[in-house]
C-alpha positions as CSV (number, residue, x, y, z in Angstrom):
1,M,-2.2,114.4,13.2
2,T,-3.0,117.7,14.9
3,R,-1.0,120.9,14.4
4,F,0.2,120.7,18.0
5,S,1.5,117.1,17.5
6,R,3.2,118.1,14.2
7,V,5.1,121.0,15.9
8,L,5.9,118.8,18.9
9,E,7.3,116.0,16.8
10,S,9.0,118.0,14.1
11,A,10.5,120.9,16.0
12,F,10.3,120.9,19.8
13,I,11.3,117.2,20.5
14,P,14.3,117.3,18.1
15,A,15.5,120.6,19.6
16,Y,15.1,119.3,23.1
17,Y,17.0,116.1,22.6
18,G,19.6,117.8,20.4
19,L,20.5,120.2,23.2
20,R,21.0,117.3,25.5
21,R,23.0,115.4,22.9
22,R,20.4,112.6,22.9
23,K,19.4,110.5,19.9
24,Y,15.7,109.8,20.5
25,A,14.6,112.1,17.6
26,T,17.2,110.5,15.3
27,Y,16.0,107.0,16.2
28,R,12.4,107.9,15.9
29,G,12.9,109.2,12.4
30,F,14.9,106.1,11.4
31,L,12.2,103.8,12.7
32,E,9.5,105.5,10.7
33,K,11.5,104.5,7.5
34,S,12.9,101.1,8.6
35,Q,9.4,99.7,9.4
36,W,8.8,99.6,5.6
37,W,12.0,97.6,4.9
38,T,11.8,94.1,3.6
39,S,12.1,91.3,6.1
40,E,15.6,90.5,4.6
41,Q,16.7,94.1,5.2
42,T,15.5,94.0,8.8
43,R,17.2,90.7,9.4
44,Q,20.5,92.1,8.0
45,F,20.3,95.1,10.3
46,Q,19.7,92.8,13.3
47,W,22.7,90.7,12.4
48,Q,25.0,93.7,12.1
49,A,23.7,95.1,15.5
50,L,24.1,91.6,17.0
51,Q,27.7,91.2,15.9
52,R,28.6,94.5,17.5
53,L,26.8,93.5,20.7
54,L,28.5,90.1,20.9
55,E,31.9,91.5,20.2
56,H,31.4,94.0,23.0
57,T,30.0,91.3,25.4
58,F,32.7,88.7,24.9
59,R,35.3,91.4,25.4
60,T,33.9,93.3,28.4
61,V,31.3,91.4,30.3
62,P,32.8,89.0,32.9
63,Y,29.8,86.8,33.5
64,Y,29.1,86.0,29.8
65,R,32.8,85.4,29.2
66,R,32.8,82.7,31.9
67,K,29.4,81.3,31.0
68,Y,30.1,81.0,27.3
69,A,33.6,79.6,27.9
70,A,32.0,76.9,30.1
71,A,29.7,76.1,27.2
72,G,32.7,75.9,24.8
73,I,31.6,78.8,22.7
74,D,33.9,81.5,21.4
75,H,32.9,84.8,19.7
76,R,34.4,83.6,16.4
77,D,32.1,80.5,16.5
78,I,29.0,82.7,15.9
79,R,28.8,83.2,12.2
80,T,25.0,82.8,11.7
81,F,21.7,83.1,13.6
82,T,21.8,79.3,13.9
83,D,25.2,79.6,15.7
84,F,23.7,82.4,17.9
85,A,20.9,80.1,19.0
86,K,23.5,77.8,20.6
87,L,24.3,80.3,23.3
88,P,22.7,79.2,26.6
89,P,19.8,81.5,27.6
90,L,19.9,84.0,30.4
91,S,17.5,83.6,33.3
92,R,16.1,86.0,35.9
93,A,17.9,84.1,38.6
94,E,21.2,84.8,36.9
95,V,20.4,88.5,36.6
96,N,19.7,88.7,40.3
97,S,22.7,86.6,41.3
98,H,25.3,88.0,39.0
99,R,24.2,91.6,38.4
100,D,27.6,93.2,38.8
101,E,29.3,90.7,36.6
102,L,26.7,91.2,33.9
103,C,27.6,94.8,33.6
104,S,30.2,95.8,31.1
105,E,33.7,96.7,32.4
106,I,33.9,99.5,29.7
107,T,30.9,101.8,29.7
108,T,31.2,105.4,28.8
109,S,27.5,106.1,28.7
110,K,25.5,107.1,31.8
111,L,23.6,104.2,33.2
112,I,19.9,104.2,34.2
113,H,18.8,101.9,37.0
114,H,15.5,100.0,36.6
115,A,13.7,97.1,38.4
116,T,10.7,94.9,37.6
117,G,8.6,93.5,40.4
118,G,8.0,90.2,38.6
119,S,5.0,88.0,39.1
120,S,6.5,86.6,42.3
121,G,7.0,90.1,43.8
122,V,10.8,89.7,43.8
123,P,12.3,92.6,41.9
124,T,14.8,92.0,39.1
125,R,17.2,94.9,39.1
126,F,19.2,95.9,36.0
127,V,20.7,98.9,34.3
128,I,20.5,100.3,30.7
129,T,22.4,102.9,28.9
130,V,20.9,106.3,27.9
131,D,21.3,105.3,24.3
132,S,19.4,102.2,24.8
133,Y,16.7,104.2,26.6
134,D,16.4,106.5,23.6
135,W,16.0,103.4,21.3
136,R,13.3,102.0,23.6
137,C,11.3,105.3,23.8
138,A,11.5,105.7,20.0
139,A,10.3,102.1,19.4
140,S,7.5,102.5,22.0
141,D,6.2,105.7,20.4
142,R,6.3,104.1,16.9
143,A,4.4,101.1,18.3
144,Y,1.6,103.4,19.6
145,S,1.5,105.2,16.3
146,W,0.2,102.1,14.6
147,S,-3.1,102.8,16.3
148,G,-3.0,106.4,14.9
149,H,-1.6,107.9,18.1
150,R,1.0,110.6,17.9
151,L,2.8,112.6,20.6
152,G,0.7,115.5,21.8
153,Q,-2.7,114.0,21.1
154,R,-4.8,113.9,24.2
155,T,-4.5,110.6,25.9
156,L,-6.1,109.1,29.0
157,Y,-4.0,106.6,30.9
158,L,-5.7,104.1,33.1
159,W,-2.4,103.1,34.8
160,G,-0.7,102.4,38.1
161,A,0.7,105.0,40.5
162,P,4.3,105.3,41.7
163,L,4.8,103.8,45.1
164,G,6.3,105.7,48.1
165,N,6.9,109.4,48.5
166,I,7.8,111.4,45.4
167,S,9.9,114.6,45.8
168,R,8.3,117.9,44.8
169,L,10.9,118.4,42.1
170,K,10.2,115.1,40.5
171,S,6.4,115.6,40.8
172,T,6.8,119.0,39.1
173,K,8.9,117.5,36.3
174,V,6.4,114.7,35.7
175,A,3.5,117.1,35.7
176,A,5.2,119.3,33.1
177,H,6.1,116.3,30.9
178,R,2.5,115.1,31.0
179,M,1.1,118.5,30.3
180,L,3.4,119.0,27.3
181,R,2.4,115.6,25.9
182,R,-1.3,116.1,26.8
183,E,-1.6,113.1,29.0
184,L,-4.1,112.5,31.8
185,F,-3.1,109.8,34.2
186,V,-5.6,108.1,36.4
187,P,-4.2,105.6,39.0
188,T,-6.3,102.4,38.9
189,F,-4.9,100.5,41.9
190,I,-8.3,100.8,43.7
191,Q,-11.2,100.4,41.4
192,T,-14.6,101.5,42.6
193,P,-17.7,103.1,41.1
194,E,-16.6,106.4,42.6
195,L,-13.2,106.1,40.8
196,W,-14.9,105.6,37.4
197,H,-17.4,108.4,38.0
198,Q,-14.4,110.8,38.7
199,T,-12.5,109.4,35.8
200,L,-15.4,110.1,33.4
201,K,-15.8,113.6,34.8
202,R,-12.1,114.4,34.3
203,A,-12.1,112.8,30.9
204,L,-15.1,114.7,29.6
205,Q,-13.2,117.9,30.6
206,F,-9.9,116.7,29.1
207,R,-11.4,115.3,25.8
208,P,-9.0,112.5,25.1
209,R,-8.7,110.9,21.7
210,F,-6.9,107.8,22.9
211,I,-7.0,105.6,26.0
212,V,-4.0,103.5,27.2
213,G,-4.2,101.2,30.1
214,Y,-4.1,97.8,31.8
215,V,-6.5,95.4,30.2
216,S,-8.4,94.9,33.4
217,S,-8.7,98.7,34.0
218,I,-10.0,99.2,30.5
219,E,-12.5,96.4,30.9
220,Q,-13.7,97.8,34.2
221,F,-14.1,101.4,32.9
222,A,-15.8,100.1,29.7
223,S,-18.2,97.9,31.8
224,F,-19.0,100.9,34.1
225,L,-19.9,103.1,31.1
226,I,-22.1,100.4,29.6
227,S,-23.9,99.6,32.9
228,E,-24.5,103.3,33.7
229,K,-25.5,104.1,30.1
230,L,-22.8,106.7,29.9
231,T,-20.4,107.7,27.0
232,L,-17.0,109.2,26.5
233,P,-17.2,110.6,22.9
234,G,-14.3,111.2,20.5
235,I,-12.2,108.1,21.3
236,Q,-10.2,107.0,18.1
237,A,-8.5,104.0,19.6
238,V,-7.8,102.1,22.8
239,I,-4.3,100.7,23.5
240,S,-4.1,97.9,26.0
241,A,-1.0,96.6,27.8
242,A,0.4,94.4,30.6
243,E,-2.2,91.6,30.3
244,P,-3.6,89.2,27.7
245,V,-6.3,90.4,25.4
246,H,-9.3,88.2,24.5
247,E,-12.0,88.7,21.9
248,K,-14.6,89.5,24.5
249,T,-12.4,92.5,25.6
250,R,-12.3,93.8,22.1
251,Q,-16.1,93.6,21.8
252,L,-16.5,95.3,25.1
253,V,-14.2,98.2,24.1
254,M,-16.0,98.7,20.8
255,Q,-19.4,98.7,22.6
256,A,-18.3,101.2,25.2
257,F,-16.1,103.6,23.2
258,G,-17.0,102.9,19.6
259,A,-13.3,102.4,18.9
260,P,-11.0,99.5,18.1
261,L,-8.6,98.0,20.7
262,Y,-4.9,97.7,19.8
263,N,-2.9,95.2,21.8
264,A,0.7,96.2,22.9
265,Y,3.2,93.8,24.5
266,G,6.2,94.9,26.5
267,S,8.1,94.5,29.8
268,R,10.1,96.6,32.2
269,E,13.3,94.9,30.9
270,F,12.8,96.0,27.3
271,M,9.8,98.5,27.3
272,S,7.9,98.0,24.0
273,I,8.5,94.5,22.5
274,A,5.6,94.3,19.9
275,A,2.3,95.9,19.1
276,E,-0.7,95.5,16.7
277,C,-1.1,97.5,13.5
278,D,-4.6,98.2,12.0
279,Q,-4.7,94.8,10.5
280,H,-4.9,93.1,13.9
281,R,-3.2,89.9,12.6
282,G,-0.5,89.7,15.3
283,L,1.9,92.0,17.0
284,H,4.8,93.5,15.0
285,I,8.1,93.1,16.8
286,N,10.3,96.2,17.3
287,A,13.0,94.2,15.5
288,E,15.4,97.1,15.0
289,N,15.7,97.3,18.8
290,I,15.4,93.8,20.0
291,L,15.7,90.2,18.7
292,V,12.9,87.8,19.7
293,E,13.3,84.1,19.4
294,T,11.3,81.0,20.6
295,E,13.2,78.5,22.7
296,L,11.8,75.6,20.7
297,A,11.7,75.3,16.9
298,R,8.9,77.3,15.4
299,S,7.4,74.2,13.8
300,E,6.9,72.8,17.3
301,G,4.3,75.4,18.2
302,P,4.3,78.1,20.9
303,S,7.2,78.1,23.4
304,E,9.0,80.4,25.8
305,L,10.2,83.6,24.2
306,L,13.9,84.7,24.4
307,V,14.7,88.3,24.0
308,T,18.0,90.0,23.1
309,D,18.4,93.8,23.6
310,L,20.5,94.9,20.6
311,H,21.5,98.3,22.0
312,N,22.0,98.0,25.8
313,F,25.8,97.8,26.0
314,G,25.8,98.6,29.7
315,M,24.2,95.4,30.9
316,P,23.5,93.2,27.9
317,F,20.5,90.9,28.0
318,I,21.2,88.1,25.5
319,R,18.7,85.3,24.9
320,Y,16.8,86.3,28.1
321,R,14.0,84.1,29.2
322,I,11.4,86.8,29.6
323,G,8.7,84.4,31.1
324,D,6.2,84.5,28.2
325,V,5.0,81.9,25.8
326,G,4.4,82.8,22.2
327,A,4.7,82.0,18.5
328,I,6.6,84.0,15.9
329,D,5.6,84.4,12.2
330,D,8.0,85.9,9.6
331,S,5.3,86.2,6.9
332,M,4.5,89.6,5.5
333,C,1.6,91.5,7.1
334,S,-0.9,93.0,4.7
335,C,0.0,96.4,6.1
336,G,3.3,96.2,4.2
337,R,5.7,96.4,7.2
338,G,8.6,94.0,7.0
339,L,8.7,93.5,10.8
340,P,8.2,89.9,12.1
341,L,5.0,89.1,14.0
342,I,4.2,87.5,17.3
343,R,1.1,85.7,16.4
344,S,0.1,85.3,20.0
345,V,1.4,85.8,23.5
346,E,-0.3,82.9,25.3
347,G,0.4,83.8,28.9
348,R,3.2,84.4,31.4
349,V,5.1,81.2,32.2
350,L,3.7,81.5,35.7
351,E,0.2,81.8,34.2
352,V,0.3,78.7,32.1
353,L,-0.7,75.4,33.6
354,R,0.6,71.9,33.2
355,T,-0.9,68.5,32.9
356,P,0.3,65.5,35.0
357,S,2.1,64.3,31.8
358,G,4.0,67.6,31.7
359,R,2.2,69.2,28.8
360,I,1.7,73.0,28.9
361,V,-1.8,74.4,28.8
362,P,-1.9,78.1,27.9
363,G,-4.0,80.3,30.1
364,E,-6.0,81.3,26.9
365,F,-7.9,78.0,27.3
366,F,-9.9,79.3,30.3
367,P,-11.2,82.5,28.8
368,H,-12.3,80.5,25.8
369,L,-13.9,77.9,28.2
370,F,-15.8,80.4,30.3
371,K,-16.9,82.9,27.7
372,D,-20.3,81.3,27.2
373,F,-21.2,80.8,30.9
374,R,-23.5,83.7,31.7
375,E,-23.6,82.9,35.4
376,I,-19.8,83.6,35.7
377,R,-18.8,87.3,35.9
378,E,-15.1,86.8,36.7
379,F,-12.9,83.9,37.4
380,Q,-9.4,82.9,38.4
381,V,-7.8,79.5,38.0
382,Q,-5.2,78.3,40.4
383,Q,-3.2,75.1,40.0
384,T,-2.1,74.1,43.4
385,S,-0.5,70.8,42.3
386,L,-0.3,68.8,39.1
387,D,-3.5,66.9,40.0
388,E,-5.5,69.7,41.6
389,I,-7.1,72.8,40.1
390,T,-9.3,75.4,41.9
391,V,-11.5,77.7,39.8
392,Y,-12.6,80.8,41.8
393,V,-15.7,82.4,40.3
394,V,-17.6,85.6,40.9
395,L,-21.2,84.8,40.0
396,N,-24.1,86.8,38.6
397,G,-26.4,84.3,40.1
398,Q,-26.5,80.7,41.2
399,I,-24.4,78.5,38.9
400,L,-26.4,75.7,37.2
401,D,-25.6,72.1,37.8
402,S,-25.3,71.6,34.1
403,S,-22.7,74.4,33.9
404,Q,-20.7,72.8,36.8
405,K,-20.7,69.5,35.0
406,L,-19.7,71.0,31.6
407,I,-16.8,72.9,33.3
408,Q,-15.5,69.7,34.9
409,Q,-15.9,67.8,31.7
410,E,-14.0,70.3,29.5
411,I,-11.1,70.7,32.0
412,A,-10.9,66.9,32.3
413,R,-10.7,66.7,28.5
414,V,-7.6,68.9,28.5
415,F,-5.9,68.0,31.8
416,G,-7.0,64.3,32.2
417,T,-9.6,62.7,34.3
418,E,-7.2,62.2,37.2
419,V,-7.1,65.9,37.9
420,R,-9.4,67.1,40.7
421,V,-11.3,70.3,39.9
422,A,-13.1,72.5,42.4
423,V,-15.4,75.4,41.4
424,T,-15.5,77.8,44.3
425,P,-17.7,80.9,44.4
426,V,-16.0,84.1,45.9
427,A,-17.1,87.7,46.4
428,A,-14.2,89.1,44.4
429,I,-11.0,88.2,42.6
430,P,-8.0,89.8,44.2
431,Q,-5.6,92.0,42.2
432,L,-1.9,92.1,42.5
433,P,-0.4,95.1,44.4
434,S,0.4,96.7,41.0
435,G,-3.2,96.8,40.1
436,K,-2.9,94.0,37.5
437,R,-5.1,90.9,37.5
438,R,-4.0,87.3,36.9
439,V,-6.5,85.1,35.2
440,T,-4.5,81.9,35.8
441,V,-2.0,81.0,38.5
442,G,0.1,78.0,37.6
443,L,3.0,76.1,39.0
444,G,5.6,77.7,36.7
445,L,8.2,75.8,34.6
446,S,11.0,74.3,36.6
447,R,14.5,74.7,35.2
């Protein structure tokens, strides 16, 4: 840790939040210690926090009172985690339809309004308390620290840009915040060789030690450096977010930057959910802030993740269907942290595909399938119906007949021979308005 980072974390940040009567610094210090608890201690802390949340929710949140009463569940019925798992999950549709009724009738804390665009482009609007926001920020900074990153260390962000007009006051505050934390933000909504040339020029002057960004942005910048035979020296680690990470991406990052890639997983609803430590054996859940479950029994394999925010008493999210598929592992990581692991996040629910028999096929299947086809530079798979799949490909050259046949054969092996598969060459794969890229576009899971 640099001297500047040490002063920032030990003196300036605690003083700043203390003057504002905020608890970020307190929670950050707590999380540094609690990550080394045993799994039993972590579970006990979660249960105590969950009991406080449920008592508050049953007493003060109208929608949950009505929903749980309809399910025949009373607060006193929930004595164990097994009992808790009987509560019906919360969906995005419910949040959008019953937003006001999902807010507590008794909230003394100031509320912060947020929204997530969602993969469909329909925003999900919600509120969180200031206390919950401090928990989230502390958990997020701890998750990044597992890569060696600390506040105040020079960091290049390959990120999105705010939409619409930003007031001069807000722009000034954001610029001051980034300068204090030594952060250089580069919007990557429009990715061109000119953008990457300018990014490298600014980065060489800025001298970052860490890079944080969308997976696709990191990949494109890394590919640019490799193809142009350019380097950005001094990078200690690269932290990816917002999209799935595949082994090919890790190799690309190591080749371009000479540094390991750390995968981080989060969402607008909860900020940081989990992140990798230096063992890279899965993603440690920020279990002191959130409770993550799988909808099906763990022995049944990956299933949709359910997330409960343990500290947002303003608008509780309890067993929320976040829209991701994953598998949880409670075994101890060799790093010594007692936090549970998400072994894999296999794709957004809207990014998984289904067979005619109803079986889920994770999007991970397709990067694994296409990794050895040198003719294919980029691809996107779209399932337009249960019996039709279109694979859009950007080619390095003409695709071989043998490659076409093998693609058809492997997809048929997984999806069944009755599924029609079309491989369609295109000039480019479109990105979402946010700058993210979808590798697979499925039919979603009907409820």
